[in-house]
DSSP file (Angstrom, degrees, kcal/mol; ACC not computed):
  #  RESIDUE AA STRUCTURE BP1 BP2  ACC     N-H-->O    O-->H-N    N-H-->O    O-->H-N    TCO  KAPPA ALPHA  PHI   PSI    X-CA   Y-CA   Z-CA
    1    1 A M              0   0    0      0, 0.0     2,-0.1     0, 0.0     3,-0.0   0.000 360.0 360.0 360.0 123.3  -12.4  -29.4   15.5
    2    2 A P        -     0   0    0      0, 0.0     2,-0.3     0, 0.0    17,-0.1  -0.381 360.0-107.2 -73.5 151.0  -11.2  -26.1   17.0
    3    3 A D        -     0   0    0     13,-0.1     2,-0.6    -2,-0.1    13,-0.1  -0.613  38.4-134.8 -72.1 136.5  -12.4  -22.7   15.9
    4    4 A I        +     0   0    0     -2,-0.3     2,-0.4     9,-0.0    -1,-0.0  -0.858  30.8 167.3-105.4 122.0   -9.7  -21.0   14.0
    5    5 A L  E     -A   14   0A   0      9,-0.7     9,-2.8    -2,-0.6     2,-0.3  -0.969   8.2-177.8-125.0 145.7   -8.8  -17.4   14.5
    6    6 A T  E     -A   13   0A   0     -2,-0.4     5,-0.0     7,-0.3    -2,-0.0  -0.953  32.9 -98.5-139.0 160.5   -5.7  -15.6   13.2
    7    7 A T     >  -     0   0    0      5,-2.1     4,-0.8    -2,-0.3     7,-0.0  -0.472  34.4-124.6 -73.6 150.9   -4.1  -12.2   13.4
    8    8 A P  T  4 S+     0   0    0      0, 0.0    -1,-0.1     0, 0.0     0, 0.0   0.853  99.4  34.2 -69.7 -35.0   -4.8   -9.9   10.4
    9    9 A H  T  4 S+     0   0    0      1,-0.1    -2,-0.0     3,-0.0    -3,-0.0   0.954 131.8  21.4 -88.8 -54.7   -1.2   -9.1    9.4
   10   10 A L  T  4 S-     0   0    0      2,-0.1    -1,-0.1     0, 0.0    -3,-0.0   0.504  93.5-128.7 -94.6  -4.5    1.0  -12.1   10.1
   11   11 A N     <  +     0   0    0     -4,-0.8     3,-0.0     1,-0.2    -6,-0.0   0.873  46.1 170.4  58.8  38.1   -1.8  -14.6   10.1
   12   12 A L        -     0   0    0      1,-0.1    -5,-2.1    19,-0.0    -1,-0.2  -0.557  40.0-100.7 -79.7 144.6   -0.6  -16.0   13.5
   13   13 A P  E     -A    6   0A   0      0, 0.0    -7,-0.3     0, 0.0    18,-0.1  -0.428  39.3-162.9 -68.3 137.9   -2.9  -18.4   15.3
   14   14 A L  E     -A    5   0A   0     -9,-2.8    -9,-0.7    -2,-0.1     2,-0.1  -0.892  22.4-108.0-117.3 149.7   -5.0  -17.0   18.1
   15   15 A P        -     0   0    0      0, 0.0     6,-0.1     0, 0.0   -11,-0.0  -0.381  30.4-147.5 -69.2 156.8   -6.8  -18.8   20.9
   16   16 A H    >   -     0   0    0      4,-0.1     3,-1.8   -13,-0.1     8,-0.1  -0.988  16.3-130.5-128.0 137.0  -10.6  -18.9   20.7
   17   17 A P  T 3  S+     0   0    0      0, 0.0    -1,-0.1     0, 0.0     0, 0.0   0.781 108.2  55.9 -58.1 -26.7  -12.9  -18.9   23.7
   18   18 A A  T 3  S+     0   0    0      2,-0.1     2,-0.2    -3,-0.0     0, 0.0   0.635  93.7  88.0 -81.3 -12.0  -14.8  -21.9   22.3
   19   19 A N  S <  S-     0   0    0     -3,-1.8     2,-0.2   -16,-0.1   -15,-0.0  -0.494  80.6-115.9 -85.7 154.2  -11.7  -24.0   22.1
   20   20 A S     >  -     0   0    0     -2,-0.2     4,-2.2     1,-0.1     3,-0.4  -0.492  27.3-113.2 -79.9 159.7  -10.3  -26.2   24.8
   21   21 A L  H  > S+     0   0    0      1,-0.2     4,-2.6     2,-0.2     5,-0.2   0.869 118.2  59.2 -61.0 -36.1   -6.9  -25.3   26.3
   22   22 A A  H  > S+     0   0    0      1,-0.2     4,-0.6     2,-0.2    -1,-0.2   0.859 109.2  44.3 -61.4 -35.2   -5.5  -28.6   24.8
   23   23 A E  H  > S+     0   0    0     -3,-0.4     4,-0.7     1,-0.1    -2,-0.2   0.904 119.2  40.6 -74.8 -41.5   -6.5  -27.4   21.4
   24   24 A D  H  X S+     0   0    0     -4,-2.2     4,-2.9     1,-0.2     5,-0.3   0.748  97.4  73.6 -83.7 -23.4   -5.2  -23.8   21.7
   25   25 A V  H  X S+     0   0    0     -4,-2.6     4,-2.1     1,-0.2    -1,-0.2   0.897 100.2  46.3 -60.9 -39.4   -2.0  -24.4   23.6
   26   26 A L  H  X S+     0   0    0     -4,-0.6     4,-2.2    -3,-0.2    -1,-0.2   0.867 112.3  51.2 -68.7 -35.2   -0.3  -25.8   20.4
   27   27 A R  H  X S+     0   0    0     -4,-0.7     4,-2.0     2,-0.2    -2,-0.2   0.900 110.0  49.2 -68.1 -39.9   -1.6  -22.9   18.4
   28   28 A I  H  X S+     0   0    0     -4,-2.9     4,-2.3     2,-0.2    -2,-0.2   0.897 110.1  51.9 -64.9 -39.5   -0.3  -20.4   20.9
   29   29 A R  H  X S+     0   0    0     -4,-2.1     4,-2.2    -5,-0.3    -2,-0.2   0.913 108.8  50.5 -62.3 -42.7    3.1  -22.2   20.8
   30   30 A D  H  X S+     0   0    0     -4,-2.2     4,-2.4     1,-0.2    -1,-0.2   0.880 108.9  52.6 -62.4 -38.1    3.1  -21.9   17.0
   31   31 A A  H  X S+     0   0    0     -4,-2.0     4,-2.5     2,-0.2    -2,-0.2   0.932 109.7  47.6 -64.1 -45.5    2.3  -18.2   17.2
   32   32 A F  H  X S+     0   0    0     -4,-2.3     4,-2.4     1,-0.2    -2,-0.2   0.896 111.9  50.8 -62.9 -39.7    5.3  -17.6   19.6
   33   33 A S  H  X S+     0   0    0     -4,-2.2     4,-2.1     2,-0.2    -1,-0.2   0.914 110.5  48.6 -63.8 -42.7    7.6  -19.6   17.3
   34   34 A A  H  X S+     0   0    0     -4,-2.4     4,-2.2     2,-0.2    -2,-0.2   0.913 112.1  48.8 -64.9 -42.4    6.5  -17.6   14.3
   35   35 A L  H  X S+     0   0    0     -4,-2.5     4,-2.6     1,-0.2     5,-0.2   0.906 109.2  53.3 -62.2 -41.4    7.0  -14.3   16.1
   36   36 A D  H  X S+     0   0    0     -4,-2.4     4,-2.3     1,-0.2    -1,-0.2   0.901 109.2  48.9 -61.1 -41.0   10.5  -15.5   17.3
   37   37 A Q  H  X S+     0   0    0     -4,-2.1     4,-2.1     2,-0.2    -1,-0.2   0.912 111.4  49.4 -64.9 -43.1   11.4  -16.3   13.6
   38   38 A K  H  X S+     0   0    0     -4,-2.2     4,-2.1     1,-0.2    -2,-0.2   0.922 113.1  46.4 -61.8 -44.6   10.2  -12.8   12.5
   39   39 A I  H  X S+     0   0    0     -4,-2.6     4,-2.8     1,-0.2    -1,-0.2   0.874 109.7  54.1 -68.2 -36.9   12.2  -11.0   15.2
   40   40 A A  H  X S+     0   0    0     -4,-2.3     4,-2.2    -5,-0.2    -1,-0.2   0.903 108.5  50.1 -62.4 -39.9   15.3  -13.1   14.5
   41   41 A G  H  X S+     0   0    0     -4,-2.1     4,-1.9     2,-0.2    -2,-0.2   0.906 111.5  47.6 -64.6 -41.5   15.1  -12.0   10.9
   42   42 A L  H  X S+     0   0    0     -4,-2.1     4,-2.5     2,-0.2    -2,-0.2   0.908 110.8  51.7 -65.8 -41.4   14.7   -8.4   11.9
   43   43 A D  H  X S+     0   0    0     -4,-2.8     4,-1.9     1,-0.2    -2,-0.2   0.897 108.2  52.0 -61.1 -40.1   17.7   -8.7   14.3
   44   44 A A  H  X S+     0   0    0     -4,-2.2     4,-0.5     2,-0.2    -1,-0.2   0.899 110.3  48.6 -63.8 -40.1   19.8  -10.2   11.5
   45   45 A L  H >< S+     0   0    0     -4,-1.9     3,-0.8     1,-0.2    -2,-0.2   0.916 111.5  49.2 -65.0 -42.9   18.9   -7.3    9.2
   46   46 A L  H 3< S+     0   0    0     -4,-2.5    -1,-0.2     1,-0.2    -2,-0.2   0.834 114.3  45.2 -66.5 -31.6   19.8   -4.7   11.9
   47   47 A A  H 3< S+     0   0    0     -4,-1.9    -1,-0.2    -5,-0.2    -2,-0.2   0.484  88.9 119.8 -89.2  -3.0   23.1   -6.4   12.7
   48   48 A S    <<  -     0   0    0     -3,-0.8    -3,-0.1    -4,-0.5    -4,-0.0  -0.310  49.1-162.4 -68.8 143.9   24.0   -6.8    9.0
   49   49 A D        +     0   0    0      4,-0.0     2,-0.4    -2,-0.0    -1,-0.1   0.179  45.4 136.3-103.6  13.0   27.2   -5.2    7.6
   50   50 A D     >  -     0   0    0      1,-0.2     4,-1.9    -5,-0.1     3,-0.2  -0.486  46.4-154.3 -66.2 116.8   25.9   -5.6    4.0
   51   51 A L  H  > S+     0   0    0     -2,-0.4     4,-2.3     1,-0.2    -1,-0.2   0.857  93.9  55.7 -63.3 -35.6   26.6   -2.3    2.2
   52   52 A N  H  > S+     0   0    0      1,-0.2     4,-2.5     2,-0.2    -1,-0.2   0.894 105.9  51.5 -63.3 -38.7   23.8   -2.9   -0.2
   53   53 A L  H  > S+     0   0    0      2,-0.2     4,-2.8     1,-0.2    -2,-0.2   0.917 108.7  50.9 -64.3 -42.7   21.4   -3.2    2.7
   54   54 A D  H  X S+     0   0    0     -4,-1.9     4,-2.5     1,-0.2    -2,-0.2   0.917 110.3  50.0 -60.0 -42.2   22.6    0.1    4.1
   55   55 A T  H  X S+     0   0    0     -4,-2.3     4,-2.3     2,-0.2    -2,-0.2   0.920 111.6  47.5 -63.4 -43.6   22.1    1.7    0.8
   56   56 A L  H  X S+     0   0    0     -4,-2.5     4,-2.6     2,-0.2    -1,-0.2   0.902 111.4  50.8 -63.7 -40.8   18.6    0.4    0.5
   57   57 A Q  H  X S+     0   0    0     -4,-2.8     4,-2.5     1,-0.2    -1,-0.2   0.903 110.0  50.2 -64.2 -39.2   17.8    1.4    4.0
   58   58 A E  H  X S+     0   0    0     -4,-2.5     4,-2.5     2,-0.2    -2,-0.2   0.895 110.6  50.1 -65.0 -39.2   19.0    4.9    3.2
   59   59 A L  H  X S+     0   0    0     -4,-2.3     4,-2.6     2,-0.2    -2,-0.2   0.925 111.0  48.2 -64.0 -44.3   16.9    5.1    0.1
   60   60 A V  H  X S+     0   0    0     -4,-2.6     4,-2.4     1,-0.2    -2,-0.2   0.921 112.0  49.7 -62.3 -43.0   13.8    4.0    2.0
   61   61 A A  H  X S+     0   0    0     -4,-2.5     4,-2.2     1,-0.2    -1,-0.2   0.913 111.6  48.7 -62.1 -42.5   14.5    6.6    4.7
   62   62 A A  H  X S+     0   0    0     -4,-2.5     4,-2.1     2,-0.2    -2,-0.2   0.906 110.8  50.6 -64.3 -41.4   14.9    9.3    2.1
   63   63 A I  H  X S+     0   0    0     -4,-2.6     4,-0.5     1,-0.2    -1,-0.2   0.912 110.2  49.8 -63.1 -41.8   11.7    8.3    0.4
   64   64 A K  H >< S+     0   0    0     -4,-2.4     3,-0.8     1,-0.2     4,-0.4   0.897 110.5  50.2 -64.3 -39.0    9.9    8.4    3.7
   65   65 A R  H 3< S+     0   0    0     -4,-2.2     3,-0.5     1,-0.2     4,-0.2   0.878 115.3  43.3 -64.5 -36.7   11.3   11.9    4.4
   66   66 A E  H 3X S+     0   0    0     -4,-2.1     4,-2.4     1,-0.2     3,-0.3   0.402  83.4 101.0 -90.6   2.9   10.2   13.1    1.0
   67   67 A R  H <X S+     0   0    0     -3,-0.8     4,-3.0    -4,-0.5     5,-0.2   0.881  78.3  55.7 -58.2 -39.6    6.8   11.5    1.0
   68   68 A G  H  > S+     0   0    0     -3,-0.5     4,-2.2    -4,-0.4    -1,-0.2   0.922 109.3  46.7 -58.8 -44.1    5.1   14.8    1.9
   69   69 A D  H  > S+     0   0    0     -3,-0.3     4,-2.6    -4,-0.2    -1,-0.2   0.894 112.2  50.8 -64.8 -39.1    6.6   16.4   -1.1
   70   70 A L  H  X S+     0   0    0     -4,-2.4     4,-2.4     2,-0.2    -2,-0.2   0.906 110.0  49.3 -65.1 -41.2    5.6   13.5   -3.3
   71   71 A D  H  X S+     0   0    0     -4,-3.0     4,-2.0     2,-0.2    -1,-0.2   0.901 111.9  49.2 -63.5 -40.3    2.0   13.6   -2.0
   72   72 A Q  H  X S+     0   0    0     -4,-2.2     4,-2.3    -5,-0.2    -2,-0.2   0.918 111.3  49.1 -65.5 -43.1    1.9   17.4   -2.7
   73   73 A A  H  X S+     0   0    0     -4,-2.6     4,-2.5     1,-0.2    -2,-0.2   0.897 109.8  52.0 -63.1 -39.6    3.3   16.8   -6.2
   74   74 A A  H  X S+     0   0    0     -4,-2.4     4,-2.1     2,-0.2    -1,-0.2   0.893 109.2  50.0 -63.8 -39.3    0.7   14.1   -6.8
   75   75 A A  H  X S+     0   0    0     -4,-2.0     4,-2.1     2,-0.2    -2,-0.2   0.900 111.1  49.3 -65.4 -40.5   -2.1   16.5   -5.7
   76   76 A Q  H  X S+     0   0    0     -4,-2.3     4,-2.5     2,-0.2    -2,-0.2   0.904 109.8  51.2 -65.4 -40.8   -0.8   19.2   -8.0
   77   77 A L  H  X S+     0   0    0     -4,-2.5     4,-2.7     1,-0.2    -2,-0.2   0.901 108.9  51.3 -62.4 -39.8   -0.6   16.7  -10.9
   78   78 A L  H  X S+     0   0    0     -4,-2.1     4,-2.5     2,-0.2    -1,-0.2   0.901 109.3  50.4 -63.8 -40.6   -4.2   15.7  -10.2
   79   79 A E  H  X S+     0   0    0     -4,-2.1     4,-2.3     2,-0.2    -2,-0.2   0.929 112.1  47.1 -61.7 -45.1   -5.3   19.4  -10.3
   80   80 A H  H  X S+     0   0    0     -4,-2.5     4,-2.7     2,-0.2    -2,-0.2   0.904 111.3  51.6 -63.3 -41.0   -3.5   19.9  -13.6
   81   81 A K  H  X S+     0   0    0     -4,-2.7     4,-2.7     1,-0.2    -1,-0.2   0.926 110.4  48.2 -61.5 -44.6   -5.1   16.8  -15.0
   82   82 A N  H  X S+     0   0    0     -4,-2.5     4,-2.1     2,-0.2    -1,-0.2   0.885 112.0  49.8 -63.7 -38.7   -8.5   17.9  -14.0
   83   83 A A  H  X S+     0   0    0     -4,-2.3     4,-2.3     2,-0.2    -2,-0.2   0.917 111.9  47.8 -66.0 -42.8   -7.9   21.4  -15.5
   84   84 A V  H  X S+     0   0    0     -4,-2.7     4,-2.6     1,-0.2    -2,-0.2   0.917 111.2  50.9 -63.8 -43.0   -6.7   19.8  -18.8
   85   85 A N  H  X S+     0   0    0     -4,-2.7     4,-2.1     2,-0.2    -1,-0.2   0.890 109.8  50.6 -61.6 -39.2   -9.7   17.5  -18.9
   86   86 A A  H  X S+     0   0    0     -4,-2.1     4,-1.9     2,-0.2    -1,-0.2   0.915 111.8  47.0 -64.9 -42.9  -12.0   20.5  -18.3
   87   87 A R  H  X S+     0   0    0     -4,-2.3     4,-2.5     1,-0.2    -2,-0.2   0.888 110.5  52.8 -66.6 -37.9  -10.4   22.4  -21.2
   88   88 A M  H  X S+     0   0    0     -4,-2.6     4,-2.7     1,-0.2    -1,-0.2   0.891 107.5  51.9 -63.6 -38.3  -10.6   19.3  -23.4
   89   89 A A  H  X S+     0   0    0     -4,-2.1     4,-2.2     2,-0.2    -1,-0.2   0.900 109.3  50.0 -64.2 -40.1  -14.3   19.1  -22.7
   90   90 A E  H  X S+     0   0    0     -4,-1.9     4,-2.3     2,-0.2    -2,-0.2   0.930 112.2  47.2 -62.1 -45.3  -14.7   22.7  -23.7
   91   91 A H  H  X S+     0   0    0     -4,-2.5     4,-2.8     1,-0.2    -2,-0.2   0.894 110.0  53.1 -64.6 -39.8  -12.8   22.1  -26.9
   92   92 A D  H  X S+     0   0    0     -4,-2.7     4,-2.4     1,-0.2    -1,-0.2   0.910 108.8  49.9 -61.1 -41.3  -14.9   19.0  -27.6
   93   93 A A  H  X S+     0   0    0     -4,-2.2     4,-2.2     2,-0.2    -2,-0.2   0.919 111.7  48.0 -63.8 -42.8  -18.1   21.0  -27.2
   94   94 A R  H  X S+     0   0    0     -4,-2.3     4,-2.8     1,-0.2    -2,-0.2   0.911 111.5  50.0 -63.5 -42.3  -16.8   23.7  -29.5
   95   95 A L  H  X S+     0   0    0     -4,-2.8     4,-2.8     2,-0.2    -1,-0.2   0.890 108.8  52.5 -64.1 -38.5  -15.8   21.1  -32.1
   96   96 A T  H  X S+     0   0    0     -4,-2.4     4,-2.1    -5,-0.2    -1,-0.2   0.924 111.1  47.0 -62.3 -43.4  -19.2   19.5  -31.9
   97   97 A N  H  X S+     0   0    0     -4,-2.2     4,-2.3     2,-0.2    -2,-0.2   0.920 113.3  48.6 -63.5 -43.7  -20.8   22.9  -32.5
   98   98 A L  H  X S+     0   0    0     -4,-2.8     4,-2.8     1,-0.2    -2,-0.2   0.899 110.6  51.1 -63.0 -40.4  -18.4   23.6  -35.5
   99   99 A A  H  X S+     0   0    0     -4,-2.8     4,-2.4     2,-0.2    -1,-0.2   0.900 110.0  49.8 -64.5 -39.5  -19.1   20.1  -36.9
  100  100 A A  H  X S+     0   0    0     -4,-2.1     4,-1.5     2,-0.2    -2,-0.2   0.909 112.5  47.4 -65.2 -40.9  -22.9   20.8  -36.7
  101  101 A L  H  <>S+     0   0    0     -4,-2.3     5,-2.7     2,-0.2     4,-0.4   0.908 111.6  50.5 -65.2 -41.2  -22.5   24.1  -38.4
  102  102 A A  H ><5S+     0   0    0     -4,-2.8     3,-1.0     1,-0.2    -2,-0.2   0.897 109.8  50.3 -64.2 -40.2  -20.3   22.6  -41.1
  103  103 A C  H 3<5S+     0   0    0     -4,-2.4    -1,-0.2     1,-0.3    -2,-0.2   0.822 108.4  53.1 -66.9 -30.3  -22.8   19.8  -41.7
  104  104 A A  T 3<5S-     0   0    0     -4,-1.5    -1,-0.3    -5,-0.2    -2,-0.2   0.530 118.0-114.8 -81.6  -5.5  -25.5   22.5  -42.0
  105  105 A G  T < 5       0   0    0     -3,-1.0    -3,-0.2    -4,-0.4    -2,-0.1   0.705 360.0 360.0  81.6  21.1  -23.5   24.3  -44.6
  106  106 A L      <       0   0    0     -5,-2.7    -4,-0.2    -6,-0.2    -5,-0.1   0.436 360.0 360.0 -99.4 360.0  -22.9   27.4  -42.5
């Protein structure tokens, strides 16, 4: 039984030093076939005249361009959230004190 190694992203078969060449040659062939299929799919997308695909590609490109602004906005939202949470904690503490005073009849 050959030792099984694969690539992390595409899960393509990799040769292993403990395997014989007879075991790994078929795995290497499968890896090349899988890569060829992936590249053929990418080539088909690049050569496509599908208007919807162009629109999606433009949207993805715009999102990537604006990612910095989105990251900055997310950081600002997190700051605001933390500030609101801090103020809520202050109000909770005040309400707890008021409730204790009310219970004491003061």
